[in-house]
Backbone as CSV, one residue per row, in Angstrom:
resi,resn,N_x,N_y,N_z,CA_x,CA_y,CA_z,C_x,C_y,C_z
1,MET,29.977,14.219,-4.734,28.732,14.123,-5.474,27.613,14.833,-4.696
2,LYS,27.049,15.859,-5.311,26.114,16.733,-4.612,24.691,16.196,-4.604
3,VAL,24.254,15.639,-5.733,22.849,15.265,-5.888,22.714,13.791,-6.249
4,MET,21.792,13.122,-5.588,21.388,11.783,-5.994,20.076,11.912,-6.759
5,VAL,20.118,11.667,-8.061,18.906,11.637,-8.862,18.357,10.216,-8.781
6,PHE,17.147,10.088,-8.277,16.580,8.762,-8.054,15.354,8.538,-8.932
7,THR,15.343,7.404,-9.636,14.234,7.059,-10.517,13.735,5.650,-10.213
8,PRO,12.513,5.529,-9.689,11.902,4.201,-9.555,11.274,3.825,-10.890
9,VAL,11.401,2.570,-11.292,10.836,2.158,-12.579,9.985,0.913,-12.413
10,TYR,8.912,0.869,-13.179,8.067,-0.318,-13.256,7.493,-0.394,-14.664
11,ASN,8.070,-1.286,-15.465,7.646,-1.495,-16.850,7.620,-0.190,-17.653
12,ARG,8.701,0.572,-17.565,8.799,1.831,-18.313,10.067,1.870,-19.164
13,ALA,10.589,0.698,-19.523,11.844,0.638,-20.273,11.755,1.372,-21.607
14,ASN,10.570,1.438,-22.174,10.418,2.020,-23.511,10.484,3.543,-23.508
15,ILE,10.398,4.192,-22.333,10.362,5.661,-22.341,11.452,6.303,-21.472
16,ILE,12.217,5.523,-20.728,13.192,6.101,-19.807,14.374,6.760,-20.531
17,GLY,14.546,6.453,-21.811,15.652,7.030,-22.577,15.606,8.550,-22.650
18,LYS,14.420,9.113,-22.634,14.282,10.563,-22.691,14.858,11.204,-21.434
19,LEU,14.613,10.589,-20.292,15.179,11.081,-19.037,16.699,10.942,-19.062
20,LYS,17.181,9.793,-19.533,18.630,9.592,-19.622,19.294,10.676,-20.464
21,ASP,18.707,10.982,-21.601,19.267,12.012,-22.475,19.301,13.372,-21.776
22,SER,18.271,13.681,-21.008,18.243,14.970,-20.317,19.312,15.047,-19.229
23,LEU,19.649,13.907,-18.641,20.727,13.883,-17.639,22.088,14.021,-18.318
24,VAL,22.258,13.363,-19.440,23.520,13.462,-20.192,23.793,14.909,-20.594
25,ASN,22.739,15.652,-20.872,22.882,17.025,-21.363,22.918,18.080,-20.259
26,GLN,23.037,17.666,-19.005,23.068,18.638,-17.912,24.324,19.508,-17.969
27,THR,24.156,20.778,-17.624,25.293,21.703,-17.604,26.242,21.410,-16.457
28,VAL,25.739,20.788,-15.413,26.554,20.388,-14.256,26.333,18.898,-14.027
29,LYS,27.425,18.142,-13.875,27.328,16.688,-13.752,27.667,16.213,-12.329
30,ASP,27.452,17.075,-11.345,27.758,16.718,-9.956,26.603,15.920,-9.354
31,PHE,26.313,14.755,-9.958,25.215,13.920,-9.480,25.474,12.464,-9.843
32,GLU,24.729,11.589,-9.197,24.712,10.163,-9.510,23.272,9.783,-9.797
33,TRP,23.074,8.844,-10.718,21.717,8.406,-11.068,21.482,7.018,-10.486
34,LEU,20.525,6.935,-9.578,20.133,5.664,-8.971,18.788,5.244,-9.556
35,ILE,18.759,4.060,-10.165,17.521,3.494,-10.707,17.180,2.251,-9.900
36,ILE,15.953,2.189,-9.381,15.493,0.988,-8.684,14.310,0.419,-9.450
37,ASP,14.480,-0.818,-9.910,13.431,-1.512,-10.647,12.512,-2.208,-9.655
38,ASP,11.243,-1.858,-9.683,10.258,-2.382,-8.732,9.552,-3.613,-9.292
39,GLY,10.356,-4.613,-9.661,9.781,-5.874,-10.124,9.196,-5.834,-11.517
40,SER,9.827,-5.099,-12.423,9.320,-4.987,-13.796,9.366,-6.323,-14.527
41,SER,8.498,-6.453,-15.534,8.504,-7.651,-16.375,8.963,-7.326,-17.794
42,ASP,9.434,-6.096,-18.011,9.925,-5.728,-19.337,11.450,-5.875,-19.384
43,ASN,12.089,-5.237,-20.338,13.529,-5.422,-20.534,14.351,-4.268,-19.954
44,ILE,13.927,-3.727,-18.816,14.627,-2.586,-18.233,16.089,-2.912,-17.927
45,CYS,16.372,-4.150,-17.537,17.761,-4.523,-17.231,18.653,-4.349,-18.461
46,ASN,18.171,-4.793,-19.604,18.949,-4.658,-20.832,19.108,-3.199,-21.242
47,VAL,18.059,-2.416,-21.030,18.121,-0.991,-21.368,19.182,-0.298,-20.515
48,VAL,19.201,-0.595,-19.230,20.178,0.024,-18.331,21.594,-0.423,-18.682
49,LYS,21.761,-1.699,-19.018,23.083,-2.179,-19.422,23.587,-1.422,-20.646
50,GLU,22.697,-1.119,-21.558,23.065,-0.341,-22.740,23.474,1.069,-22.333
51,PHE,22.750,1.672,-21.380,23.130,2.994,-20.875,24.553,2.974,-20.321
52,GLN,24.861,1.913,-19.572,26.143,1.838,-18.876,27.324,1.681,-19.824
53,THR,27.065,1.338,-21.072,28.160,1.239,-22.053,28.473,2.599,-22.675
54,GLN,27.643,3.590,-22.387,27.803,4.903,-22.989,28.591,5.834,-22.072
55,GLN,29.222,6.822,-22.640,29.932,7.852,-21.885,28.925,8.935,-21.500
56,MET,28.488,8.889,-20.251,27.430,9.798,-19.832,27.933,10.957,-18.976
57,GLY,29.106,10.783,-18.356,29.652,11.860,-17.543,29.221,11.829,-16.098
58,PHE,28.507,10.783,-15.697,28.090,10.620,-14.301,27.950,9.133,-14.001
59,ASP,27.986,8.778,-12.722,27.847,7.382,-12.315,26.378,6.987,-12.258
60,MET,26.131,5.707,-12.513,24.768,5.188,-12.470,24.756,3.889,-11.681
61,VAL,23.761,3.746,-10.806,23.587,2.533,-10.002,22.218,1.954,-10.314
62,PHE,22.166,0.649,-10.534,20.901,-0.014,-10.854,20.662,-1.148,-9.863
63,ILE,19.454,-1.186,-9.283,19.076,-2.210,-8.309,17.696,-2.742,-8.682
64,SER,17.526,-4.057,-8.578,16.216,-4.678,-8.789,15.676,-5.200,-7.466
65,LYS,14.373,-5.083,-7.279,13.725,-5.592,-6.072,12.348,-6.140,-6.433
66,GLU,11.727,-6.845,-5.489,10.373,-7.323,-5.691,9.411,-6.148,-5.710
67,ASN,8.331,-6.309,-6.458,7.353,-5.241,-6.583,6.714,-4.926,-5.230
68,GLY,6.773,-3.646,-4.866,6.190,-3.229,-3.592,5.616,-1.838,-3.633
69,GLY,5.779,-1.152,-4.749,5.273,0.206,-4.854,6.378,1.240,-4.774
70,LYS,6.082,2.421,-5.285,7.074,3.492,-5.347,7.605,3.857,-3.972
71,HIS,6.742,3.862,-2.964,7.181,4.279,-1.630,8.230,3.340,-1.053
72,THR,8.138,2.046,-1.377,9.154,1.110,-0.893,10.484,1.330,-1.615
73,CYS,10.399,1.763,-2.874,11.621,2.101,-3.612,12.302,3.323,-2.994
74,ILE,11.502,4.318,-2.610,12.069,5.516,-1.988,12.726,5.161,-0.660
75,ASN,12.076,4.315,0.134,12.668,3.896,1.412,14.034,3.257,1.201
76,LEU,14.126,2.355,0.215,15.391,1.692,-0.082,16.411,2.691,-0.598
77,ALA,15.977,3.576,-1.477,16.898,4.546,-2.073,17.494,5.473,-1.020
78,THR,16.693,5.924,-0.074,17.219,6.819,0.962,18.165,6.082,1.900
79,ASP,18.002,4.765,2.025,18.938,3.977,2.848,20.343,4.000,2.257
80,ILE,20.428,3.989,0.923,21.740,3.850,0.286,22.230,5.144,-0.362
81,ALA,21.399,6.183,-0.350,21.769,7.435,-1.029,23.012,8.063,-0.413
82,LYS,23.879,8.582,-1.265,25.132,9.200,-0.814,25.178,10.704,-1.041
83,GLY,24.381,11.214,-1.926,24.433,12.634,-2.233,23.875,13.496,-1.121
84,GLU,24.274,14.750,-1.106,23.760,15.690,-0.105,22.288,15.997,-0.353
85,LEU,21.876,15.946,-1.624,20.499,16.221,-2.006,19.903,15.008,-2.711
86,PHE,18.602,14.815,-2.552,17.905,13.643,-3.080,16.759,14.127,-3.956
87,PHE,16.811,13.782,-5.245,15.883,14.313,-6.234,15.156,13.158,-6.906
88,ILE,13.853,13.026,-6.650,13.050,11.968,-7.260,12.566,12.438,-8.631
89,VAL,12.953,11.704,-9.671,12.533,12.032,-11.038,11.919,10.774,-11.644
90,ASP,10.637,10.819,-11.949,9.948,9.642,-12.463,10.405,9.299,-13.875
91,SER,10.242,8.034,-14.235,10.793,7.517,-15.492,10.116,8.085,-16.727
92,ASP,8.892,8.603,-16.594,8.203,9.156,-17.759,8.329,10.672,-17.846
93,ASP,9.215,11.243,-17.025,9.475,12.681,-17.052,10.940,12.929,-17.395
94,TYR,11.331,14.195,-17.529,12.734,14.514,-17.783,13.025,15.919,-17.287
95,LEU,14.311,16.315,-17.347,14.745,17.566,-16.748,15.175,18.588,-17.787
96,SER,15.071,19.864,-17.415,15.649,20.914,-18.244,17.169,20.750,-18.232
97,PHE,17.850,21.273,-19.224,19.290,21.046,-19.364,20.108,21.619,-18.207
98,ASP,19.545,22.594,-17.491,20.274,23.242,-16.400,19.647,22.965,-15.037
99,ALA,18.852,21.907,-14.932,18.129,21.622,-13.694,19.063,21.407,-12.508
100,ILE,20.072,20.561,-12.674,20.985,20.264,-11.572,21.738,21.522,-11.149
101,GLU,22.163,22.308,-12.102,22.868,23.559,-11.794,21.975,24.499,-10.988
102,LYS,20.716,24.645,-11.389,19.794,25.524,-10.672,19.517,25.009,-9.260
103,ILE,19.386,23.715,-9.123,19.130,23.118,-7.803,20.288,23.402,-6.853
104,ILE,21.495,23.147,-7.315,22.674,23.352,-6.473,22.834,24.826,-6.108
105,ASN,22.655,25.705,-7.083,22.794,27.139,-6.814,21.763,27.617,-5.793
106,MET,20.535,27.152,-5.922,19.500,27.585,-4.985,19.756,27.012,-3.592
107,TYR,20.180,25.782,-3.531,20.489,25.175,-2.235,21.660,25.893,-1.559
108,ASP,22.688,26.202,-2.337,23.860,26.882,-1.774,23.540,28.304,-1.325
109,SER,22.435,28.872,-1.818,22.061,30.228,-1.417,21.436,30.279,-0.023
110,ILE,21.071,29.124,0.525,20.473,29.073,1.862,21.568,29.200,2.910
111,GLU,21.459,30.210,3.755,22.494,30.440,4.770,22.344,29.478,5.949
112,ASP,21.171,29.420,6.562,20.946,28.547,7.712,20.216,27.289,7.247
113,LYS,20.970,26.296,6.825,20.368,25.090,6.257,19.704,24.208,7.309
114,THR,19.958,24.440,8.581,19.374,23.600,9.631,17.859,23.736,9.691
115,ARG,17.311,24.817,9.136,15.869,25.062,9.175,15.154,24.483,7.961
116,PHE,15.913,23.923,7.017,15.342,23.505,5.733,15.422,21.996,5.538
117,CYS,14.470,21.483,4.746,14.535,20.084,4.310,14.785,19.978,2.814
118,GLY,14.833,21.130,2.104,15.130,21.054,0.680,14.765,22.309,-0.090
119,VAL,14.801,22.169,-1.408,14.426,23.245,-2.332,13.448,22.655,-3.343
120,ALA,12.734,23.526,-4.054,11.769,23.031,-5.044,11.587,24.033,-6.164
121,GLY,11.745,23.561,-7.402,11.490,24.390,-8.570,10.136,24.068,-9.172
122,LEU,9.902,24.584,-10.350,8.615,24.399,-11.014,8.613,23.151,-11.898
123,ARG,7.453,22.542,-11.985,7.202,21.523,-12.996,6.404,22.169,-14.114
124,ILE,6.721,21.794,-15.334,5.998,22.335,-16.479,5.602,21.195,-17.422
125,HIS,4.590,21.480,-18.249,4.251,20.565,-19.326,5.234,20.785,-20.478
126,GLU,5.220,19.886,-21.443,6.140,19.986,-22.568,5.936,21.267,-23.381
127,ASN,4.740,21.827,-23.309,4.478,23.071,-24.035,4.920,24.312,-23.257
128,GLY,5.531,24.105,-22.082,6.029,25.210,-21.285,5.057,25.731,-20.244
129,GLU,3.838,25.220,-20.231,2.827,25.676,-19.277,3.183,25.193,-17.869
130,VAL,3.181,26.118,-16.913,3.498,25.779,-15.527,2.368,24.947,-14.931
131,ILE,2.728,23.894,-14.231,1.742,23.053,-13.561,1.342,23.721,-12.245
132,GLY,0.056,23.910,-12.042,-0.421,24.573,-10.841,-0.202,26.072,-10.916
133,THR,-0.047,26.691,-9.761,0.176,28.137,-9.680,1.440,28.413,-8.886
134,THR,1.906,29.659,-8.977,3.107,30.030,-8.256,3.006,31.494,-7.827
135,PHE,4.049,31.991,-7.212,4.089,33.325,-6.635,4.905,34.252,-7.532
136,ASN,4.926,35.519,-7.190,5.787,36.480,-7.870,7.115,36.575,-7.122
137,GLY,8.199,36.692,-7.863,9.500,36.820,-7.224,10.390,35.620,-7.479
138,GLU,11.613,35.696,-6.950,12.609,34.651,-7.197,12.357,33.405,-6.372
139,TYR,12.133,33.567,-5.083,11.884,32.409,-4.226,11.130,32.822,-2.969
140,ILE,10.554,31.802,-2.307,9.877,31.972,-1.019,10.266,30.807,-0.135
141,ASP,10.517,31.071,1.133,10.805,30.029,2.110,9.529,29.734,2.896
142,ALA,9.046,28.502,2.801,7.805,28.129,3.476,7.752,26.619,3.628
143,THR,6.957,26.149,4.571,6.757,24.709,4.711,5.738,24.239,3.676
144,SER,5.646,22.937,3.501,4.650,22.378,2.590,3.229,22.686,3.055
145,LEU,3.052,22.883,4.358,1.729,23.210,4.894,1.306,24.632,4.558
146,GLU,2.247,25.470,4.164,1.955,26.871,3.860,1.825,27.143,2.369
147,ARG,1.799,26.120,1.563,1.796,26.299,0.116,0.612,27.116,-0.371
148,LYS,-0.582,26.798,0.107,-1.776,27.504,-0.362,-1.702,28.987,-0.018
149,GLU,-1.166,29.295,1.149,-1.030,30.687,1.585,-0.195,31.506,0.611
150,TYR,0.794,30.858,-0.008,1.684,31.559,-0.928,1.386,31.261,-2.396
151,ASN,0.209,30.685,-2.662,-0.220,30.399,-4.024,0.673,29.368,-4.728
152,ILE,1.241,28.457,-3.954,2.083,27.391,-4.513,1.218,26.132,-4.616
153,THR,0.572,25.950,-5.748,-0.321,24.813,-5.915,0.149,23.926,-7.062
154,GLY,-0.364,22.706,-7.081,0.015,21.759,-8.121,1.348,21.099,-7.823
155,ASP,1.721,20.141,-8.649,2.972,19.412,-8.456,4.174,20.327,-8.659
156,LYS,5.134,20.242,-7.751,6.402,20.956,-7.876,7.533,19.937,-7.839
157,SER,8.746,20.400,-8.104,9.895,19.479,-8.190,10.741,19.597,-6.929
158,GLU,10.262,18.965,-5.865,10.970,19.015,-4.587,12.272,18.212,-4.629
159,VAL,13.308,18.798,-4.055,14.612,18.142,-3.911,14.964,18.218,-2.432
160,PHE,15.119,17.075,-1.780,15.253,17.062,-0.333,16.694,16.866,0.121
161,ILE,16.984,17.399,1.292,18.276,17.150,1.925,18.282,15.696,2.378
162,THR,19.205,14.931,1.883,19.202,13.482,2.094,19.207,13.112,3.569
163,SER,20.029,13.774,4.363,20.136,13.429,5.783,18.822,13.647,6.519
164,ILE,18.000,14.599,6.050,16.684,14.830,6.652,15.700,13.772,6.177
165,LEU,15.668,13.530,4.873,14.718,12.578,4.312,14.929,11.172,4.864
166,LYS,16.162,10.814,5.173,16.454,9.496,5.741,15.685,9.248,7.037
167,LYS,15.323,10.297,7.739,14.640,10.167,9.034,13.135,9.961,8.884
168,TYR,12.620,10.133,7.669,11.179,10.066,7.440,10.856,8.958,6.449
169,LYS,10.649,7.766,6.962,10.359,6.623,6.102,8.858,6.509,5.838
170,PHE,8.525,5.983,4.668,7.133,5.725,4.347,6.649,4.476,5.079
171,PRO,5.446,4.514,5.639,4.903,3.290,6.236,4.603,2.281,5.141
172,VAL,4.789,1.018,5.446,4.532,-0.048,4.473,3.473,-0.970,5.063
173,PHE,2.375,-1.132,4.346,1.274,-1.982,4.792,1.209,-3.219,3.910
174,GLU,1.091,-4.360,4.540,1.105,-5.636,3.826,0.041,-5.666,2.739
175,SER,0.435,-6.108,1.572,-0.413,-6.298,0.384,-0.837,-4.987,-0.271
176,GLU,-0.369,-3.832,0.237,-0.701,-2.558,-0.387,0.543,-1.971,-1.047
177,LYS,0.366,-1.433,-2.241,1.517,-0.992,-3.024,1.478,0.491,-3.376
178,PHE,0.632,1.239,-2.685,0.615,2.676,-2.930,0.295,3.446,-1.662
179,ILE,1.022,4.536,-1.473,0.662,5.545,-0.490,1.200,6.870,-1.030
180,THR,0.442,7.935,-0.886,0.867,9.202,-1.443,2.134,9.708,-0.753
181,GLU,2.992,10.337,-1.542,4.238,10.874,-0.994,3.986,12.000,-0.002
182,ASN,2.794,12.577,-0.035,2.477,13.671,0.885,2.578,13.274,2.350
183,VAL,2.452,11.979,2.657,2.501,11.586,4.070,3.861,11.921,4.682
184,VAL,4.918,11.844,3.880,6.252,12.200,4.372,6.474,13.703,4.296
185,TRP,6.051,14.324,3.190,6.252,15.767,3.067,5.513,16.508,4.187
186,LEU,4.304,16.035,4.541,3.531,16.675,5.610,4.219,16.528,6.962
187,LYS,4.787,15.375,7.211,5.470,15.169,8.492,6.667,16.102,8.643
188,MET,7.418,16.289,7.572,8.548,17.203,7.634,8.068,18.633,7.873
189,ALA,6.980,18.996,7.192,6.417,20.333,7.382,5.886,20.493,8.800
190,GLY,5.249,19.445,9.308,4.725,19.499,10.668,5.810,19.676,11.707
191,ASP,7.007,19.216,11.384,8.153,19.388,12.284,8.862,20.726,12.052
192,GLY,8.299,21.545,11.178,8.796,22.905,10.988,9.835,23.111,9.899
193,TYR,10.121,22.063,9.114,11.146,22.203,8.081,10.636,23.034,6.905
194,LEU,11.449,23.977,6.480,11.138,24.843,5.354,11.649,24.252,4.049
195,ILE,11.035,24.681,2.958,11.530,24.419,1.607,11.727,25.773,0.930
196,ARG,12.817,25.920,0.211,13.001,27.136,-0.584,12.387,26.887,-1.956
197,TRP,11.176,27.424,-2.179,10.457,27.284,-3.440,10.969,28.343,-4.401
198,PHE,11.430,27.950,-5.574,11.962,28.950,-6.504,11.261,28.878,-7.857
199,ASN,11.184,30.031,-8.496,10.395,30.197,-9.716,11.181,29.905,-10.983
200,GLU,11.755,28.717,-11.064,12.484,28.301,-12.264,11.985,26.920,-12.681
201,PRO,11.617,26.736,-13.951,11.196,25.409,-14.413,12.399,24.481,-14.561
202,ILE,12.336,23.334,-13.929,13.442,22.390,-14.007,12.979,20.977,-14.364
203,TYR,11.684,20.732,-14.320,11.156,19.373,-14.424,10.016,19.381,-15.432
204,ILE,10.120,18.526,-16.462,9.113,18.485,-17.518,8.314,17.193,-17.400
205,CYS,6.993,17.337,-17.333,6.101,16.196,-17.112,5.302,15.873,-18.361
206,GLU,5.076,14.587,-18.554,4.200,14.148,-19.639,2.898,13.568,-19.111
207,TYR,2.906,13.029,-17.859,1.727,12.403,-17.267,1.095,11.408,-18.236
208,LEU,1.879,10.425,-18.621,1.403,9.435,-19.579,0.309,8.566,-18.980
209,GLU,-0.614,8.109,-19.830,-1.658,7.199,-19.375,-1.008,5.910,-18.884
210,GLY,-1.408,5.469,-17.697,-0.808,4.290,-17.111,0.375,4.604,-16.231
211,GLY,0.804,5.867,-16.206,1.877,6.274,-15.310,1.365,6.412,-13.897
212,LEU,2.272,6.699,-12.961,1.889,6.734,-11.556,0.847,7.812,-11.288
213,SER,1.005,8.990,-11.881,0.054,10.073,-11.636,-1.346,9.676,-12.084
214,ASP,-1.423,8.899,-13.163,-2.712,8.425,-13.655,-3.275,7.358,-12.722
215,LEU,-2.411,6.471,-12.240,-2.863,5.384,-11.379,-3.309,5.870,-10.012
216,VAL,-2.723,6.958,-9.520,-3.092,7.499,-8.213,-4.588,7.749,-8.164
217,LYS,-5.118,8.368,-9.205,-6.531,8.718,-9.235,-7.409,7.477,-9.251
218,LYS,-6.943,6.401,-9.872,-7.757,5.203,-10.043,-7.637,4.227,-8.868
219,ASP,-6.467,4.172,-8.246,-6.188,3.096,-7.301,-6.106,3.511,-5.837
220,LEU,-6.256,4.808,-5.540,-6.078,5.265,-4.168,-6.976,4.515,-3.195
221,LEU,-8.255,4.347,-3.551,-9.201,3.718,-2.635,-8.978,2.218,-2.479
222,LYS,-8.158,1.614,-3.341,-7.870,0.188,-3.209,-6.886,-0.081,-2.069
223,ASN,-6.206,0.942,-1.619,-5.192,0.786,-0.571,-5.759,1.324,0.735
224,PHE,-6.507,0.471,1.417,-7.287,0.885,2.582,-6.420,1.503,3.668
225,TYR,-5.395,0.782,4.113,-4.602,1.244,5.242,-3.831,2.522,4.909
226,GLY,-3.251,2.545,3.727,-2.516,3.739,3.328,-3.418,4.944,3.197
227,ASP,-4.638,4.732,2.710,-5.579,5.831,2.534,-6.059,6.362,3.888
228,ILE,-6.383,5.465,4.816,-6.813,5.895,6.153,-5.680,6.635,6.856
229,TYR,-4.475,6.109,6.746,-3.321,6.761,7.362,-3.127,8.164,6.794
230,THR,-3.266,8.288,5.471,-3.124,9.594,4.823,-4.196,10.559,5.309
231,ASP,-5.443,10.099,5.365,-6.531,10.953,5.848,-6.266,11.438,7.271
232,SER,-5.726,10.558,8.101,-5.463,10.953,9.494,-4.432,12.075,9.564
233,LEU,-3.439,12.050,8.674,-2.440,13.113,8.656,-3.029,14.417,8.127
234,TYR,-3.882,14.308,7.103,-4.527,15.520,6.577,-5.404,16.170,7.643
235,ILE,-6.135,15.364,8.395,-6.971,15.901,9.471,-6.111,16.606,10.517
236,ARG,-4.984,15.998,10.853,-4.121,16.554,11.896,-3.430,17.839,11.449
237,TYR,-2.843,17.806,10.269,-2.007,18.934,9.864,-2.792,20.079,9.211
238,TYR,-3.924,19.753,8.567,-4.709,20.803,7.924,-5.899,21.248,8.772
239,HIS,-6.047,20.642,9.958,-7.089,21.049,10.899,-8.464,21.082,10.221
240,TYR,-8.848,19.962,9.658,-10.115,19.863,8.944,-11.289,20.234,9.848
241,SER,-12.304,20.826,9.237,-13.515,21.206,9.958,-14.276,19.951,10.399
242,LEU,-15.203,20.127,11.336,-16.004,18.997,11.818,-16.798,18.336,10.693
243,PRO,-17.480,19.097,9.826,-18.199,18.435,8.723,-17.281,17.603,7.827
244,MET,-16.078,18.113,7.546,-15.139,17.374,6.720,-14.695,16.095,7.430
245,ARG,-14.418,16.185,8.726,-14.001,14.994,9.476,-15.121,13.955,9.504
246,ILE,-16.351,14.412,9.677,-17.478,13.482,9.705,-17.591,12.728,8.387
247,ARG,-17.400,13.438,7.273,-17.470,12.763,5.965,-16.359,11.725,5.828
248,ILE,-15.167,12.065,6.312,-14.052,11.114,6.233,-14.293,9.920,7.137
249,TYR,-14.732,10.174,8.376,-15.019,9.072,9.299,-16.114,8.169,8.732
250,GLY,-17.200,8.806,8.231,-18.315,8.030,7.707,-17.930,7.205,6.501
251,GLY,-17.158,7.800,5.597,-16.710,7.062,4.424,-15.787,5.916,4.789
252,SER,-14.949,6.126,5.790,-14.035,5.062,6.234,-14.812,3.905,6.853
253,TYR,-15.851,4.209,7.633,-16.664,3.153,8.245,-17.430,2.376,7.178
254,GLU,-17.883,3.081,6.156,-18.578,2.426,5.057,-17.658,1.419,4.366
255,ARG,-16.403,1.787,4.202,-15.446,0.868,3.593,-15.193,-0.342,4.492
256,TYR,-15.145,-0.126,5.797,-14.984,-1.238,6.742,-16.163,-2.199,6.634
257,LEU,-17.387,-1.664,6.518,-18.584,-2.502,6.474,-18.614,-3.410,5.243
258,ALA,-17.824,-3.075,4.222,-17.807,-3.888,3.003,-17.313,-5.304,3.276
259,ASP,-16.406,-5.462,4.237,-15.913,-6.818,4.545,-15.840,-7.100,6.049
260,ARG,-16.112,-6.075,6.864,-16.137,-6.200,8.325,-14.857,-6.852,8.874
261,ASP,-13.738,-6.415,8.359,-12.444,-6.865,8.858,-12.137,-6.098,10.152
262,LYS,-12.073,-6.796,11.265,-11.879,-6.139,12.562,-10.547,-5.393,12.639
263,ASN,-9.549,-5.884,11.917,-8.260,-5.182,11.898,-8.406,-3.788,11.275
264,LYS,-9.242,-3.702,10.239,-9.479,-2.413,9.602,-10.211,-1.464,10.547
265,LEU,-11.179,-2.013,11.288,-11.909,-1.181,12.244,-10.976,-0.620,13.295
266,GLN,-10.125,-1.440,13.857,-9.180,-0.979,14.882,-8.194,0.032,14.315
267,PHE,-7.815,-0.148,13.072,-6.893,0.794,12.428,-7.557,2.159,12.264
268,ILE,-8.827,2.160,11.892,-9.572,3.419,11.764,-9.624,4.139,13.107
269,LEU,-10.034,3.427,14.140,-10.199,4.042,15.461,-8.868,4.581,15.986
270,LYS,-7.803,3.809,15.800,-6.487,4.218,16.307,-5.970,5.453,15.583
271,ASN,-6.043,5.458,14.256,-5.454,6.559,13.494,-6.272,7.836,13.577
272,PHE,-7.594,7.719,13.705,-8.428,8.910,13.825,-8.565,9.365,15.283
273,GLY,-8.181,8.488,16.210,-8.258,8.849,17.622,-9.687,9.044,18.109
274,ILE,-10.602,8.203,17.621,-12.007,8.301,18.019,-12.474,6.935,18.513
275,ASN,-13.684,6.888,19.105,-14.240,5.607,19.522,-15.294,5.136,18.524
276,LYS,-15.811,3.924,18.742,-16.729,3.327,17.775,-18.049,4.085,17.709
277,PHE,-18.491,4.653,18.840,-19.735,5.416,18.837,-19.626,6.621,17.902
278,VAL,-18.534,7.374,18.015,-18.327,8.535,17.154,-18.247,8.102,15.691
279,LEU,-17.579,6.992,15.447,-17.436,6.494,14.077,-18.797,6.103,13.504
280,SER,-19.602,5.388,14.301,-20.917,4.953,13.843,-21.845,6.146,13.626
281,LEU,-21.813,7.101,14.537,-22.638,8.309,14.382,-22.251,9.072,13.115
282,SER,-20.951,9.187,12.877,-20.468,9.874,11.679,-20.962,9.168,10.427
283,TYR,-21.007,7.850,10.474,-21.461,7.081,9.321,-22.923,7.386,8.994
284,HIS,-23.771,7.449,10.017,-25.191,7.718,9.779,-25.401,9.147,9.268
285,ILE,-24.637,10.094,9.777,-24.704,11.467,9.269,-24.225,11.509,7.822
286,TYR,-23.173,10.743,7.551,-22.597,10.671,6.203,-23.614,10.103,5.213
287,LYS,-24.386,9.094,5.629,-25.406,8.513,4.749,-26.480,9.541,4.392
288,VAL,-26.884,10.340,5.390,-27.866,11.393,5.129,-27.293,12.420,4.158
289,TYR,-26.021,12.768,4.380,-25.346,13.738,3.508,-25.332,13.248,2.056
290,LYS,-25.018,11.972,1.851,-24.979,11.423,0.492,-26.372,11.398,-0.137
291,LEU,-27.378,11.098,0.669,-28.752,11.045,0.175,-29.202,12.434,-0.281
292,VAL,-28.906,13.439,0.518,-29.265,14.812,0.178,-28.560,15.259,-1.095
293,ARG,-27.304,14.903,-1.243,-26.541,15.292,-2.426,-27.116,14.649,-3.681
294,ARG,-27.556,13.390,-3.565,-28.123,12.700,-4.732,-29.433,13.356,-5.180
295,LYS,-30.205,13.863,-4.226,-31.501,14.443,-4.546,-31.381,15.888,-5.032
296,SER,-30.254,16.537,-4.728,-30.098,17.956,-5.103,-29.586,18.093,-6.540
């Protein structure tokens, strides 16, 4: 089995059938479908049982766990994944009929796989419009940190080498249920791992209201520790300018002042690698910056 297709689900039983149909219609069936239910309250168990009575041409594994967020599902999935490649496909999206075939062919085209952590095709909307931007040509080998340099913007359909991804677990913070997947992708890029980005659409997105992509925009700031941790990685890997760092430090201190939780303060100082004086100074500069912006 070459590919592990992994789908985390949370109250999406009513729409996952479209993804199932796209998997049934794949030109190559060298994959297994792993579904992890993140504490849903709908009838996803019954829906999956119905799937399992059908002749689909591939194996399916279903696991239920307590609600903890998509990142905790990925951590669990990589622990048990058996395929050489690991492909995260959300429950409200689906694949082109030849997606698995294209993934395998592109992966097999890599001669020195020790330098790579995976391959990535294009995501498109249902109308065929490419999400983000891309380059000219068949493929480019680059790290996730080099995407802007090669005009690779917007969401893409990354497929990771399972043995590599197993080494990069998402941090889990108590009572927080979201952290952006970029924290792991950036770490792999920071360690020099390449991705073979290829110009073929394989993943179709709907971005439904209430889906994860929609919730990211609304709930990111509710997850204090995950957000600070993410900012610290962006500062490190993207080499943010001093003004940008000051705005991040100042905004983080402002959030700490909302409840004055000393644990949050220590987390800020540790992850940003600064002292309280620098943090406080950044906050006062940040307040002036916000005041000027409001008046302009």
